[in-house]
N, C-alpha and C positions, 0 to 999 in steps of 0.2 A: 858237570859230572857226568859220568857214562852210564847211561842205563841199561840193564840186563834185561834181555827177552823174558816172557812171562812162563815160557816153558821151564826154566831153569829154577822156579820158585820150589816146588814140591821136591827135587833132588836135594837142591841145596837146605831146606826145610829138616830133610830126614838126616843129613850130615850134620847139622845144626843139634837136633837132638840128640845123634848118637854121640857127637862129641860133648855135649853137656852132660849127659849120664856117665861117659867115661871120665869125665874132669871130677866130677864128684867123688867117683869110686876111686881115682888115683890118689886124690888129697886124702880121704878117708883112711888108704891103706897105709901112708906113710907114717913113721912113728913119730910120735910126739916131741918136741925138745925136753928137757930135763924139768924145768920150773914151770913153763908156761907163762902166762901173762902176769899172774901174782909175783913172780920173783924179778921180772922185767921190770914193773912198776915202783918198787919199793924194796923189795926182798933183798937177799944177797946176791943177786946175777944181775948188775947194770952191765957188764961188758957182753953178755949174750946177746944184747940186743944188736951189738954191732956185728956178730959173727952170723951173716947171713948165708955164709956159702958152706956150713957144717957137713952137708951131705952133698956128694957129688957123684952119686951112683947112677945107675941107668934109669931108676924110679922117678928120681925128681927131673931127668931130662926128657922123659917121657911125659910127665906132668907139664913141663913147659911147652912141648910141641903141641901138646893135646890143646893148650891154653890158646898157643898162637893161633891153632887152628878154628877153635871156637871164636875167637876175635875175629878172624879174618872172614868167616863165613858170616858171622854176624854184621860186619861191614857190606859184603855182598848181597845179604837179603835186604840191607837197607837201600840197595839201588835197584832192585828189582822192580821194572814198570808194569803193574798189573792193568 
């Protein structure tokens, strides 16, 4: 495993917290589906669970990139050698 130097810990930690806050904000900003969990578990909307690509706007794409950044920085933080 590659170990990153210790001077990268704090800049990566700042990026990690910013991406975590942005991810929470972007997820809460998106509009919910019609029925939510109750309709997909037994109500009238069984086909809604299979329709994962309902929204294809820029907000969903930005959320995806922010989540990928969050996971990548979390991986990098796990390799920092203090």
